[in-house]
mmCIF file as Biopython writes it, N, C-alpha, C and O atoms, coordinates in Angstrom:
data_model
#
loop_
_atom_site.group_PDB
_atom_site.id
_atom_site.type_symbol
_atom_site.label_atom_id
_atom_site.label_alt_id
_atom_site.label_comp_id
_atom_site.label_asym_id
_atom_site.label_entity_id
_atom_site.label_seq_id
_atom_site.pdbx_PDB_ins_code
_atom_site.Cartn_x
_atom_site.Cartn_y
_atom_site.Cartn_z
_atom_site.occupancy
_atom_site.B_iso_or_equiv
_atom_site.auth_seq_id
_atom_site.auth_asym_id
_atom_site.pdbx_PDB_model_num
ATOM 1   N N  . MET A ? 1  ? -16.098 -37.057 58.960 1.0 0.0 1  A 1 
ATOM 2   C CA . MET A ? 1  ? -16.295 -37.735 57.696 1.0 0.0 1  A 1 
ATOM 3   C C  . MET A ? 1  ? -15.120 -37.442 56.779 1.0 0.0 1  A 1 
ATOM 4   O O  . MET A ? 1  ? -14.489 -36.388 56.858 1.0 0.0 1  A 1 
ATOM 5   N N  . TYR A ? 2  ? -14.850 -38.385 55.924 1.0 0.0 2  A 1 
ATOM 6   C CA . TYR A ? 2  ? -13.797 -38.249 54.933 1.0 0.0 2  A 1 
ATOM 7   C C  . TYR A ? 2  ? -14.415 -38.528 53.569 1.0 0.0 2  A 1 
ATOM 8   O O  . TYR A ? 2  ? -15.171 -39.485 53.406 1.0 0.0 2  A 1 
ATOM 9   N N  . SER A ? 3  ? -14.094 -37.702 52.609 1.0 0.0 3  A 1 
ATOM 10  C CA . SER A ? 3  ? -14.582 -37.903 51.253 1.0 0.0 3  A 1 
ATOM 11  C C  . SER A ? 3  ? -13.530 -37.407 50.275 1.0 0.0 3  A 1 
ATOM 12  O O  . SER A ? 3  ? -12.870 -36.399 50.525 1.0 0.0 3  A 1 
ATOM 13  N N  . VAL A ? 4  ? -13.373 -38.109 49.170 1.0 0.0 4  A 1 
ATOM 14  C CA . VAL A ? 4  ? -12.452 -37.653 48.144 1.0 0.0 4  A 1 
ATOM 15  C C  . VAL A ? 4  ? -13.132 -36.628 47.235 1.0 0.0 4  A 1 
ATOM 16  O O  . VAL A ? 4  ? -12.461 -35.978 46.433 1.0 0.0 4  A 1 
ATOM 17  N N  . LYS A ? 5  ? -14.442 -36.477 47.348 1.0 0.0 5  A 1 
ATOM 18  C CA . LYS A ? 5  ? -15.207 -35.499 46.576 1.0 0.0 5  A 1 
ATOM 19  C C  . LYS A ? 5  ? -15.720 -34.419 47.522 1.0 0.0 5  A 1 
ATOM 20  O O  . LYS A ? 5  ? -16.003 -34.707 48.685 1.0 0.0 5  A 1 
ATOM 21  N N  . PRO A ? 6  ? -15.847 -33.169 47.042 1.0 0.0 6  A 1 
ATOM 22  C CA . PRO A ? 6  ? -16.359 -32.104 47.915 1.0 0.0 6  A 1 
ATOM 23  C C  . PRO A ? 6  ? -17.818 -32.343 48.282 1.0 0.0 6  A 1 
ATOM 24  O O  . PRO A ? 6  ? -18.673 -32.516 47.413 1.0 0.0 6  A 1 
ATOM 25  N N  . MET A ? 7  ? -18.085 -32.349 49.579 1.0 0.0 7  A 1 
ATOM 26  C CA . MET A ? 7  ? -19.441 -32.577 50.072 1.0 0.0 7  A 1 
ATOM 27  C C  . MET A ? 7  ? -19.651 -31.824 51.373 1.0 0.0 7  A 1 
ATOM 28  O O  . MET A ? 7  ? -18.692 -31.426 52.035 1.0 0.0 7  A 1 
ATOM 29  N N  . MET A ? 8  ? -20.899 -31.635 51.730 1.0 0.0 8  A 1 
ATOM 30  C CA . MET A ? 8  ? -21.247 -30.989 52.993 1.0 0.0 8  A 1 
ATOM 31  C C  . MET A ? 8  ? -22.240 -31.896 53.720 1.0 0.0 8  A 1 
ATOM 32  O O  . MET A ? 8  ? -23.250 -32.298 53.143 1.0 0.0 8  A 1 
ATOM 33  N N  . VAL A ? 9  ? -21.958 -32.217 54.973 1.0 0.0 9  A 1 
ATOM 34  C CA . VAL A ? 9  ? -22.862 -33.014 55.788 1.0 0.0 9  A 1 
ATOM 35  C C  . VAL A ? 9  ? -23.708 -32.053 56.606 1.0 0.0 9  A 1 
ATOM 36  O O  . VAL A ? 9  ? -23.183 -31.233 57.359 1.0 0.0 9  A 1 
ATOM 37  N N  . ASN A ? 10 ? -25.027 -32.160 56.452 1.0 0.0 10 A 1 
ATOM 38  C CA . ASN A ? 10 ? -25.949 -31.296 57.182 1.0 0.0 10 A 1 
ATOM 39  C C  . ASN A ? 10 ? -26.316 -31.862 58.543 1.0 0.0 10 A 1 
ATOM 40  O O  . ASN A ? 10 ? -26.455 -31.117 59.514 1.0 0.0 10 A 1 
ATOM 41  N N  . SER A ? 11 ? -26.473 -33.181 58.614 1.0 0.0 11 A 1 
ATOM 42  C CA . SER A ? 11 ? -26.851 -33.778 59.895 1.0 0.0 11 A 1 
ATOM 43  C C  . SER A ? 11 ? -26.470 -35.249 59.944 1.0 0.0 11 A 1 
ATOM 44  O O  . SER A ? 11 ? -26.414 -35.938 58.926 1.0 0.0 11 A 1 
ATOM 45  N N  . VAL A ? 12 ? -26.212 -35.700 61.155 1.0 0.0 12 A 1 
ATOM 46  C CA . VAL A ? 12 ? -26.000 -37.113 61.444 1.0 0.0 12 A 1 
ATOM 47  C C  . VAL A ? 12 ? -26.943 -37.427 62.589 1.0 0.0 12 A 1 
ATOM 48  O O  . VAL A ? 12 ? -26.874 -36.805 63.649 1.0 0.0 12 A 1 
ATOM 49  N N  . GLY A ? 13 ? -27.821 -38.390 62.375 1.0 0.0 13 A 1 
ATOM 50  C CA . GLY A ? 13 ? -28.810 -38.708 63.398 1.0 0.0 13 A 1 
ATOM 51  C C  . GLY A ? 13 ? -29.117 -40.181 63.431 1.0 0.0 13 A 1 
ATOM 52  O O  . GLY A ? 13 ? -28.435 -41.000 62.815 1.0 0.0 13 A 1 
ATOM 53  N N  . GLN A ? 14 ? -30.167 -40.498 64.169 1.0 0.0 14 A 1 
ATOM 54  C CA . GLN A ? 14 ? -30.570 -41.890 64.340 1.0 0.0 14 A 1 
ATOM 55  C C  . GLN A ? 14 ? -32.016 -42.043 63.873 1.0 0.0 14 A 1 
ATOM 56  O O  . GLN A ? 14 ? -32.867 -41.212 64.189 1.0 0.0 14 A 1 
ATOM 57  N N  . THR A ? 15 ? -32.291 -43.109 63.119 1.0 0.0 15 A 1 
ATOM 58  C CA . THR A ? 15 ? -33.647 -43.389 62.662 1.0 0.0 15 A 1 
ATOM 59  C C  . THR A ? 15 ? -34.426 -44.077 63.788 1.0 0.0 15 A 1 
ATOM 60  O O  . THR A ? 15 ? -33.856 -44.446 64.814 1.0 0.0 15 A 1 
ATOM 61  N N  . GLU A ? 16 ? -35.724 -44.244 63.582 1.0 0.0 16 A 1 
ATOM 62  C CA . GLU A ? 16 ? -36.561 -44.943 64.569 1.0 0.0 16 A 1 
ATOM 63  C C  . GLU A ? 16 ? -36.125 -46.393 64.748 1.0 0.0 16 A 1 
ATOM 64  O O  . GLU A ? 16 ? -36.345 -46.984 65.805 1.0 0.0 16 A 1 
ATOM 65  N N  . GLU A ? 17 ? -35.507 -46.965 63.719 1.0 0.0 17 A 1 
ATOM 66  C CA . GLU A ? 17 ? -35.040 -48.363 63.779 1.0 0.0 17 A 1 
ATOM 67  C C  . GLU A ? 17 ? -33.662 -48.479 64.425 1.0 0.0 17 A 1 
ATOM 68  O O  . GLU A ? 17 ? -33.150 -49.588 64.575 1.0 0.0 17 A 1 
ATOM 69  N N  . GLY A ? 18 ? -33.044 -47.343 64.817 1.0 0.0 18 A 1 
ATOM 70  C CA . GLY A ? 18 ? -31.735 -47.369 65.453 1.0 0.0 18 A 1 
ATOM 71  C C  . GLY A ? 18 ? -30.568 -47.303 64.490 1.0 0.0 18 A 1 
ATOM 72  O O  . GLY A ? 18 ? -29.418 -47.472 64.896 1.0 0.0 18 A 1 
ATOM 73  N N  . GLU A ? 19 ? -30.849 -47.060 63.221 1.0 0.0 19 A 1 
ATOM 74  C CA . GLU A ? 19 ? -29.782 -46.946 62.230 1.0 0.0 19 A 1 
ATOM 75  C C  . GLU A ? 19 ? -29.219 -45.524 62.239 1.0 0.0 19 A 1 
ATOM 76  O O  . GLU A ? 19 ? -29.888 -44.591 62.683 1.0 0.0 19 A 1 
ATOM 77  N N  . THR A ? 20 ? -28.008 -45.363 61.754 1.0 0.0 20 A 1 
ATOM 78  C CA . THR A ? 20 ? -27.396 -44.039 61.640 1.0 0.0 20 A 1 
ATOM 79  C C  . THR A ? 20 ? -27.774 -43.462 60.283 1.0 0.0 20 A 1 
ATOM 80  O O  . THR A ? 20 ? -27.655 -44.127 59.254 1.0 0.0 20 A 1 
ATOM 81  N N  . GLU A ? 21 ? -28.235 -42.205 60.298 1.0 0.0 21 A 1 
ATOM 82  C CA . GLU A ? 21 ? -28.642 -41.538 59.067 1.0 0.0 21 A 1 
ATOM 83  C C  . GLU A ? 21 ? -27.789 -40.295 58.859 1.0 0.0 21 A 1 
ATOM 84  O O  . GLU A ? 21 ? -27.681 -39.453 59.751 1.0 0.0 21 A 1 
ATOM 85  N N  . VAL A ? 22 ? -27.189 -40.183 57.687 1.0 0.0 22 A 1 
ATOM 86  C CA . VAL A ? 22 ? -26.347 -39.039 57.337 1.0 0.0 22 A 1 
ATOM 87  C C  . VAL A ? 22 ? -27.018 -38.306 56.176 1.0 0.0 22 A 1 
ATOM 88  O O  . VAL A ? 22 ? -27.305 -38.906 55.140 1.0 0.0 22 A 1 
ATOM 89  N N  . ARG A ? 23 ? -27.267 -37.000 56.354 1.0 0.0 23 A 1 
ATOM 90  C CA . ARG A ? 23 ? -27.876 -36.179 55.303 1.0 0.0 23 A 1 
ATOM 91  C C  . ARG A ? 23 ? -26.894 -35.096 54.897 1.0 0.0 23 A 1 
ATOM 92  O O  . ARG A ? 23 ? -26.203 -34.521 55.738 1.0 0.0 23 A 1 
ATOM 93  N N  . GLY A ? 24 ? -26.837 -34.823 53.601 1.0 0.0 24 A 1 
ATOM 94  C CA . GLY A ? 24 ? -25.932 -33.789 53.133 1.0 0.0 24 A 1 
ATOM 95  C C  . GLY A ? 24 ? -26.103 -33.495 51.663 1.0 0.0 24 A 1 
ATOM 96  O O  . GLY A ? 24 ? -27.098 -33.868 51.042 1.0 0.0 24 A 1 
ATOM 97  N N  . VAL A ? 25 ? -25.096 -32.806 51.114 1.0 0.0 25 A 1 
ATOM 98  C CA . VAL A ? 25 ? -25.109 -32.389 49.712 1.0 0.0 25 A 1 
ATOM 99  C C  . VAL A ? 25 ? -23.730 -32.641 49.101 1.0 0.0 25 A 1 
ATOM 100 O O  . VAL A ? 25 ? -22.706 -32.295 49.689 1.0 0.0 25 A 1 
ATOM 101 N N  . ILE A ? 26 ? -23.720 -33.243 47.927 1.0 0.0 26 A 1 
ATOM 102 C CA . ILE A ? 26 ? -22.493 -33.373 47.153 1.0 0.0 26 A 1 
ATOM 103 C C  . ILE A ? 26 ? -22.330 -32.062 46.387 1.0 0.0 26 A 1 
ATOM 104 O O  . ILE A ? 26 ? -23.235 -31.661 45.655 1.0 0.0 26 A 1 
ATOM 105 N N  . LEU A ? 27 ? -21.208 -31.401 46.543 1.0 0.0 27 A 1 
ATOM 106 C CA . LEU A ? 27 ? -21.012 -30.089 45.931 1.0 0.0 27 A 1 
ATOM 107 C C  . LEU A ? 27 ? -20.648 -30.184 44.445 1.0 0.0 27 A 1 
ATOM 108 O O  . LEU A ? 27 ? -20.931 -29.255 43.689 1.0 0.0 27 A 1 
ATOM 109 N N  . ASP A ? 28 ? -20.035 -31.275 44.018 1.0 0.0 28 A 1 
ATOM 110 C CA . ASP A ? 28 ? -19.729 -31.509 42.612 1.0 0.0 28 A 1 
ATOM 111 C C  . ASP A ? 28 ? -20.797 -32.454 42.075 1.0 0.0 28 A 1 
ATOM 112 O O  . ASP A ? 28 ? -20.689 -33.670 42.236 1.0 0.0 28 A 1 
ATOM 113 N N  . LYS A ? 29 ? -21.823 -31.904 41.440 1.0 0.0 29 A 1 
ATOM 114 C CA . LYS A ? 29 ? -22.967 -32.710 41.027 1.0 0.0 29 A 1 
ATOM 115 C C  . LYS A ? 29 ? -22.674 -33.669 39.867 1.0 0.0 29 A 1 
ATOM 116 O O  . LYS A ? 29 ? -23.569 -34.394 39.431 1.0 0.0 29 A 1 
ATOM 117 N N  . ALA A ? 30 ? -21.445 -33.683 39.367 1.0 0.0 30 A 1 
ATOM 118 C CA . ALA A ? 30 ? -21.067 -34.627 38.316 1.0 0.0 30 A 1 
ATOM 119 C C  . ALA A ? 30 ? -20.893 -36.035 38.872 1.0 0.0 30 A 1 
ATOM 120 O O  . ALA A ? 30 ? -20.874 -37.004 38.113 1.0 0.0 30 A 1 
ATOM 121 N N  . VAL A ? 31 ? -20.764 -36.152 40.194 1.0 0.0 31 A 1 
ATOM 122 C CA . VAL A ? 31 ? -20.582 -37.457 40.840 1.0 0.0 31 A 1 
ATOM 123 C C  . VAL A ? 31 ? -21.585 -37.592 41.980 1.0 0.0 31 A 1 
ATOM 124 O O  . VAL A ? 31 ? -22.175 -36.604 42.416 1.0 0.0 31 A 1 
ATOM 125 N N  . GLY A ? 32 ? -21.773 -38.806 42.455 1.0 0.0 32 A 1 
ATOM 126 C CA . GLY A ? 32 ? -22.656 -39.040 43.588 1.0 0.0 32 A 1 
ATOM 127 C C  . GLY A ? 32 ? -22.023 -40.000 44.565 1.0 0.0 32 A 1 
ATOM 128 O O  . GLY A ? 32 ? -21.009 -40.623 44.249 1.0 0.0 32 A 1 
ATOM 129 N N  . PRO A ? 33 ? -22.602 -40.134 45.751 1.0 0.0 33 A 1 
ATOM 130 C CA . PRO A ? 33 ? -22.043 -41.082 46.731 1.0 0.0 33 A 1 
ATOM 131 C C  . PRO A ? 33 ? -22.320 -42.513 46.297 1.0 0.0 33 A 1 
ATOM 132 O O  . PRO A ? 33 ? -23.397 -42.821 45.788 1.0 0.0 33 A 1 
ATOM 133 N N  . TYR A ? 34 ? -21.347 -43.375 46.501 1.0 0.0 34 A 1 
ATOM 134 C CA . TYR A ? 34 ? -21.483 -44.775 46.114 1.0 0.0 34 A 1 
ATOM 135 C C  . TYR A ? 34 ? -21.491 -45.697 47.334 1.0 0.0 34 A 1 
ATOM 136 O O  . TYR A ? 34 ? -22.192 -46.709 47.347 1.0 0.0 34 A 1 
ATOM 137 N N  . ALA A ? 35 ? -20.712 -45.346 48.355 1.0 0.0 35 A 1 
ATOM 138 C CA . ALA A ? 35 ? -20.611 -46.178 49.548 1.0 0.0 35 A 1 
ATOM 139 C C  . ALA A ? 35 ? -20.199 -45.307 50.724 1.0 0.0 35 A 1 
ATOM 140 O O  . ALA A ? 35 ? -19.648 -44.219 50.553 1.0 0.0 35 A 1 
ATOM 141 N N  . ALA A ? 36 ? -20.477 -45.806 51.915 1.0 0.0 36 A 1 
ATOM 142 C CA . ALA A ? 36 ? -20.086 -45.102 53.138 1.0 0.0 36 A 1 
ATOM 143 C C  . ALA A ? 36 ? -19.769 -46.142 54.194 1.0 0.0 36 A 1 
ATOM 144 O O  . ALA A ? 36 ? -20.263 -47.268 54.149 1.0 0.0 36 A 1 
ATOM 145 N N  . ARG A ? 37 ? -18.941 -45.748 55.143 1.0 0.0 37 A 1 
ATOM 146 C CA . ARG A ? 37 ? -18.631 -46.664 56.240 1.0 0.0 37 A 1 
ATOM 147 C C  . ARG A ? 37 ? -18.298 -45.876 57.493 1.0 0.0 37 A 1 
ATOM 148 O O  . ARG A ? 37 ? -17.829 -44.740 57.425 1.0 0.0 37 A 1 
ATOM 149 N N  . ILE A ? 38 ? -18.543 -46.482 58.613 1.0 0.0 38 A 1 
ATOM 150 C CA . ILE A ? 38 ? -18.157 -45.953 59.915 1.0 0.0 38 A 1 
ATOM 151 C C  . ILE A ? 38 ? -17.037 -46.846 60.409 1.0 0.0 38 A 1 
ATOM 152 O O  . ILE A ? 38 ? -17.161 -48.070 60.408 1.0 0.0 38 A 1 
ATOM 153 N N  . VAL A ? 39 ? -15.939 -46.229 60.832 1.0 0.0 39 A 1 
ATOM 154 C CA . VAL A ? 39 ? -14.787 -46.994 61.313 1.0 0.0 39 A 1 
ATOM 155 C C  . VAL A ? 39 ? -14.451 -46.578 62.744 1.0 0.0 39 A 1 
ATOM 156 O O  . VAL A ? 39 ? -14.885 -45.525 63.213 1.0 0.0 39 A 1 
ATOM 157 N N  . ALA A ? 40 ? -13.690 -47.398 63.418 1.0 0.0 40 A 1 
ATOM 158 C CA . ALA A ? 40 ? -13.227 -47.093 64.767 1.0 0.0 40 A 1 
ATOM 159 C C  . ALA A ? 40 ? -12.153 -46.013 64.693 1.0 0.0 40 A 1 
ATOM 160 O O  . ALA A ? 40 ? -11.293 -46.058 63.813 1.0 0.0 40 A 1 
ATOM 161 N N  . VAL A ? 41 ? -12.193 -45.057 65.592 1.0 0.0 41 A 1 
ATOM 162 C CA . VAL A ? 41 ? -11.195 -43.985 65.623 1.0 0.0 41 A 1 
ATOM 163 C C  . VAL A ? 41 ? -9.805  -44.562 65.852 1.0 0.0 41 A 1 
ATOM 164 O O  . VAL A ? 41 ? -8.829  -44.096 65.265 1.0 0.0 41 A 1 
ATOM 165 N N  . SER A ? 42 ? -9.720  -45.558 66.690 1.0 0.0 42 A 1 
ATOM 166 C CA . SER A ? 42 ? -8.428  -46.141 67.035 1.0 0.0 42 A 1 
ATOM 167 C C  . SER A ? 42 ? -7.850  -47.033 65.936 1.0 0.0 42 A 1 
ATOM 168 O O  . SER A ? 42 ? -6.651  -47.310 65.924 1.0 0.0 42 A 1 
ATOM 169 N N  . ASN A ? 43 ? -8.717  -47.487 65.003 1.0 0.0 43 A 1 
ATOM 170 C CA . ASN A ? 43 ? -8.257  -48.381 63.945 1.0 0.0 43 A 1 
ATOM 171 C C  . ASN A ? 43 ? -9.129  -48.156 62.712 1.0 0.0 43 A 1 
ATOM 172 O O  . ASN A ? 43 ? -10.237 -48.685 62.629 1.0 0.0 43 A 1 
ATOM 173 N N  . MET A ? 44 ? -8.634  -47.378 61.758 1.0 0.0 44 A 1 
ATOM 174 C CA . MET A ? 44 ? -9.409  -47.020 60.571 1.0 0.0 44 A 1 
ATOM 175 C C  . MET A ? 44 ? -9.779  -48.233 59.709 1.0 0.0 44 A 1 
ATOM 176 O O  . MET A ? 44 ? -10.641 -48.124 58.837 1.0 0.0 44 A 1 
ATOM 177 N N  . LYS A ? 45 ? -9.149  -49.370 59.938 1.0 0.0 45 A 1 
ATOM 178 C CA . LYS A ? 45 ? -9.469  -50.574 59.175 1.0 0.0 45 A 1 
ATOM 179 C C  . LYS A ? 45 ? -10.596 -51.375 59.812 1.0 0.0 45 A 1 
ATOM 180 O O  . LYS A ? 45 ? -11.124 -52.295 59.189 1.0 0.0 45 A 1 
ATOM 181 N N  . LYS A ? 46 ? -10.975 -51.041 61.045 1.0 0.0 46 A 1 
ATOM 182 C CA . LYS A ? 46 ? -12.042 -51.762 61.741 1.0 0.0 46 A 1 
ATOM 183 C C  . LYS A ? 46 ? -13.381 -51.105 61.409 1.0 0.0 46 A 1 
ATOM 184 O O  . LYS A ? 46 ? -13.702 -50.034 61.925 1.0 0.0 46 A 1 
ATOM 185 N N  . GLU A ? 47 ? -14.157 -51.756 60.544 1.0 0.0 47 A 1 
ATOM 186 C CA . GLU A ? 47 ? -15.449 -51.222 60.129 1.0 0.0 47 A 1 
ATOM 187 C C  . GLU A ? 47 ? -16.527 -51.534 61.154 1.0 0.0 47 A 1 
ATOM 188 O O  . GLU A ? 47 ? -16.676 -52.675 61.590 1.0 0.0 47 A 1 
ATOM 189 N N  . ILE A ? 48 ? -17.273 -50.509 61.530 1.0 0.0 48 A 1 
ATOM 190 C CA . ILE A ? 48 ? -18.388 -50.670 62.455 1.0 0.0 48 A 1 
ATOM 191 C C  . ILE A ? 48 ? -19.689 -50.830 61.672 1.0 0.0 48 A 1 
ATOM 192 O O  . ILE A ? 48 ? -20.555 -51.619 62.050 1.0 0.0 48 A 1 
ATOM 193 N N  . ALA A ? 49 ? -19.822 -50.078 60.582 1.0 0.0 49 A 1 
ATOM 194 C CA . ALA A ? 49 ? -21.006 -50.171 59.719 1.0 0.0 49 A 1 
ATOM 195 C C  . ALA A ? 49 ? -20.611 -49.789 58.304 1.0 0.0 49 A 1 
ATOM 196 O O  . ALA A ? 49 ? -19.736 -48.950 58.093 1.0 0.0 49 A 1 
ATOM 197 N N  . VAL A ? 50 ? -21.278 -50.427 57.325 1.0 0.0 50 A 1 
ATOM 198 C CA . VAL A ? 50 ? -21.003 -50.167 55.914 1.0 0.0 50 A 1 
ATOM 199 C C  . VAL A ? 50 ? -22.329 -50.032 55.181 1.0 0.0 50 A 1 
ATOM 200 O O  . VAL A ? 50 ? -23.296 -50.727 55.492 1.0 0.0 50 A 1 
ATOM 201 N N  . SER A ? 51 ? -22.367 -49.135 54.210 1.0 0.0 51 A 1 
ATOM 202 C CA . SER A ? 51 ? -23.550 -48.985 53.372 1.0 0.0 51 A 1 
ATOM 203 C C  . SER A ? 51 ? -23.108 -48.848 51.929 1.0 0.0 51 A 1 
ATOM 204 O O  . SER A ? 51 ? -22.186 -48.094 51.617 1.0 0.0 51 A 1 
ATOM 205 N N  . GLY A ? 52 ? -23.772 -49.584 51.054 1.0 0.0 52 A 1 
ATOM 206 C CA . GLY A ? 52 ? -23.497 -49.489 49.630 1.0 0.0 52 A 1 
ATOM 207 C C  . GLY A ? 52 ? -24.613 -48.749 48.923 1.0 0.0 52 A 1 
ATOM 208 O O  . GLY A ? 52 ? -25.406 -48.064 49.568 1.0 0.0 52 A 1 
ATOM 209 N N  . PRO A ? 53 ? -24.687 -48.873 47.616 1.0 0.0 53 A 1 
ATOM 210 C CA . PRO A ? 53 ? -25.691 -48.138 46.843 1.0 0.0 53 A 1 
ATOM 211 C C  . PRO A ? 53 ? -27.132 -48.360 47.309 1.0 0.0 53 A 1 
ATOM 212 O O  . PRO A ? 53 ? -27.953 -47.448 47.206 1.0 0.0 53 A 1 
ATOM 213 N N  . ALA A ? 54 ? -27.454 -49.544 47.815 1.0 0.0 54 A 1 
ATOM 214 C CA . ALA A ? 54 ? -28.822 -49.822 48.272 1.0 0.0 54 A 1 
ATOM 215 C C  . ALA A ? 54 ? -29.215 -48.979 49.483 1.0 0.0 54 A 1 
ATOM 216 O O  . ALA A ? 54 ? -30.401 -48.729 49.698 1.0 0.0 54 A 1 
ATOM 217 N N  . GLY A ? 55 ? -28.246 -48.540 50.272 1.0 0.0 55 A 1 
ATOM 218 C CA . GLY A ? 55 ? -28.527 -47.750 51.466 1.0 0.0 55 A 1 
ATOM 219 C C  . GLY A ? 55 ? -28.361 -46.252 51.260 1.0 0.0 55 A 1 
ATOM 220 O O  . GLY A ? 55 ? -28.326 -45.488 52.224 1.0 0.0 55 A 1 
ATOM 221 N N  . ILE A ? 56 ? -28.258 -45.827 49.987 1.0 0.0 56 A 1 
ATOM 222 C CA . ILE A ? 56 ? -28.024 -44.415 49.692 1.0 0.0 56 A 1 
ATOM 223 C C  . ILE A ? 56 ? -29.111 -43.889 48.773 1.0 0.0 56 A 1 
ATOM 224 O O  . ILE A ? 56 ? -29.364 -44.443 47.703 1.0 0.0 56 A 1 
ATOM 225 N N  . GLU A ? 57 ? -29.748 -42.813 49.208 1.0 0.0 57 A 1 
ATOM 226 C CA . GLU A ? 57 ? -30.688 -42.090 48.351 1.0 0.0 57 A 1 
ATOM 227 C C  . GLU A ? 57 ? -29.955 -40.851 47.851 1.0 0.0 57 A 1 
ATOM 228 O O  . GLU A ? 57 ? -29.364 -40.117 48.642 1.0 0.0 57 A 1 
ATOM 229 N N  . TYR A ? 58 ? -29.991 -40.617 46.542 1.0 0.0 58 A 1 
ATOM 230 C CA . TYR A ? 58 ? -29.257 -39.489 45.966 1.0 0.0 58 A 1 
ATOM 231 C C  . TYR A ? 58 ? -30.117 -38.794 44.924 1.0 0.0 58 A 1 
ATOM 232 O O  . TYR A ? 58 ? -30.651 -39.436 44.019 1.0 0.0 58 A 1 
ATOM 233 N N  . ASN A ? 59 ? -30.249 -37.486 45.053 1.0 0.0 59 A 1 
ATOM 234 C CA . ASN A ? 59 ? -30.971 -36.671 44.088 1.0 0.0 59 A 1 
ATOM 235 C C  . ASN A ? 59 ? -29.930 -35.962 43.226 1.0 0.0 59 A 1 
ATOM 236 O O  . ASN A ? 59 ? -29.306 -34.997 43.668 1.0 0.0 59 A 1 
ATOM 237 N N  . LYS A ? 60 ? -29.746 -36.435 42.010 1.0 0.0 60 A 1 
ATOM 238 C CA . LYS A ? 60 ? -28.694 -35.904 41.143 1.0 0.0 60 A 1 
ATOM 239 C C  . LYS A ? 60 ? -28.917 -34.434 40.788 1.0 0.0 60 A 1 
ATOM 240 O O  . LYS A ? 60 ? -27.950 -33.691 40.625 1.0 0.0 60 A 1 
ATOM 241 N N  . SER A ? 61 ? -30.169 -34.004 40.667 1.0 0.0 61 A 1 
ATOM 242 C CA . SER A ? 61 ? -30.424 -32.620 40.272 1.0 0.0 61 A 1 
ATOM 243 C C  . SER A ? 61 ? -30.084 -31.624 41.377 1.0 0.0 61 A 1 
ATOM 244 O O  . SER A ? 61 ? -29.666 -30.503 41.086 1.0 0.0 61 A 1 
ATOM 245 N N  . THR A ? 62 ? -30.257 -32.019 42.652 1.0 0.0 62 A 1 
ATOM 246 C CA . THR A ? 62 ? -29.948 -31.106 43.759 1.0 0.0 62 A 1 
ATOM 247 C C  . THR A ? 62 ? -28.633 -31.440 44.451 1.0 0.0 62 A 1 
ATOM 248 O O  . THR A ? 62 ? -28.066 -30.596 45.145 1.0 0.0 62 A 1 
ATOM 249 N N  . GLY A ? 63 ? -28.143 -32.665 44.268 1.0 0.0 63 A 1 
ATOM 250 C CA . GLY A ? 63 ? -26.926 -33.111 44.941 1.0 0.0 63 A 1 
ATOM 251 C C  . GLY A ? 63 ? -27.168 -33.599 46.357 1.0 0.0 63 A 1 
ATOM 252 O O  . GLY A ? 63 ? -26.221 -33.987 47.040 1.0 0.0 63 A 1 
ATOM 253 N N  . GLU A ? 64 ? -28.424 -33.588 46.818 1.0 0.0 64 A 1 
ATOM 254 C CA . GLU A ? 64 ? -28.743 -34.014 48.184 1.0 0.0 64 A 1 
ATOM 255 C C  . GLU A ? 64 ? -28.683 -35.536 48.301 1.0 0.0 64 A 1 
ATOM 256 O O  . GLU A ? 64 ? -29.049 -36.261 47.377 1.0 0.0 64 A 1 
ATOM 257 N N  . PHE A ? 65 ? -28.211 -36.002 49.463 1.0 0.0 65 A 1 
ATOM 258 C CA . PHE A ? 65 ? -28.152 -37.437 49.699 1.0 0.0 65 A 1 
ATOM 259 C C  . PHE A ? 65 ? -28.577 -37.769 51.126 1.0 0.0 65 A 1 
ATOM 260 O O  . PHE A ? 65 ? -28.494 -36.941 52.033 1.0 0.0 65 A 1 
ATOM 261 N N  . VAL A ? 66 ? -29.035 -39.005 51.293 1.0 0.0 66 A 1 
ATOM 262 C CA . VAL A ? 66 ? -29.323 -39.580 52.602 1.0 0.0 66 A 1 
ATOM 263 C C  . VAL A ? 66 ? -28.679 -40.956 52.603 1.0 0.0 66 A 1 
ATOM 264 O O  . VAL A ? 66 ? -28.988 -41.795 51.757 1.0 0.0 66 A 1 
ATOM 265 N N  . ILE A ? 67 ? -27.780 -41.184 53.557 1.0 0.0 67 A 1 
ATOM 266 C CA . ILE A ? 67 ? -27.104 -42.474 53.685 1.0 0.0 67 A 1 
ATOM 267 C C  . ILE A ? 67 ? -27.580 -43.112 54.983 1.0 0.0 67 A 1 
ATOM 268 O O  . ILE A ? 67 ? -27.537 -42.489 56.044 1.0 0.0 67 A 1 
ATOM 269 N N  . THR A ? 68 ? -28.033 -44.359 54.893 1.0 0.0 68 A 1 
ATOM 270 C CA . THR A ? 68 ? -28.488 -45.101 56.070 1.0 0.0 68 A 1 
ATOM 271 C C  . THR A ? 68 ? -27.505 -46.244 56.329 1.0 0.0 68 A 1 
ATOM 272 O O  . THR A ? 68 ? -27.244 -47.082 55.466 1.0 0.0 68 A 1 
ATOM 273 N N  . LEU A ? 69 ? -26.974 -46.240 57.553 1.0 0.0 69 A 1 
ATOM 274 C CA . LEU A ? 69 ? -26.012 -47.273 57.954 1.0 0.0 69 A 1 
ATOM 275 C C  . LEU A ? 69 ? -26.589 -48.056 59.123 1.0 0.0 69 A 1 
ATOM 276 O O  . LEU A ? 69 ? -26.968 -47.469 60.137 1.0 0.0 69 A 1 
ATOM 277 N N  . LYS A ? 70 ? -26.658 -49.373 58.992 1.0 0.0 70 A 1 
ATOM 278 C CA . LYS A ? 70 ? -27.156 -50.225 60.072 1.0 0.0 70 A 1 
ATOM 279 C C  . LYS A ? 70 ? -26.060 -50.367 61.104 1.0 0.0 70 A 1 
ATOM 280 O O  . LYS A ? 70 ? -25.030 -50.993 60.853 1.0 0.0 70 A 1 
ATOM 281 N N  . THR A ? 71 ? -26.294 -49.773 62.284 1.0 0.0 71 A 1 
ATOM 282 C CA . THR A ? 71 ? -25.276 -49.798 63.348 1.0 0.0 71 A 1 
ATOM 283 C C  . THR A ? 71 ? -25.735 -50.619 64.510 1.0 0.0 71 A 1 
ATOM 284 O O  . THR A ? 71 ? -25.010 -50.753 65.496 1.0 0.0 71 A 1 
#
């Protein structure tokens, strides 16, 4: 994962619907996650999955987040 803000990813898994789920904590609680994407290793411009604010659950008081990406 790449982030311009300090964060820690606790787990990357798969939901019952087959989506990719990323759980973690934003270490700088002044900001939160806004978007996420999965790209091809061979070509960082080739997006495999994208998630915007609708696919992100964020708890501002704890910094915990869950990002769901439809893959």
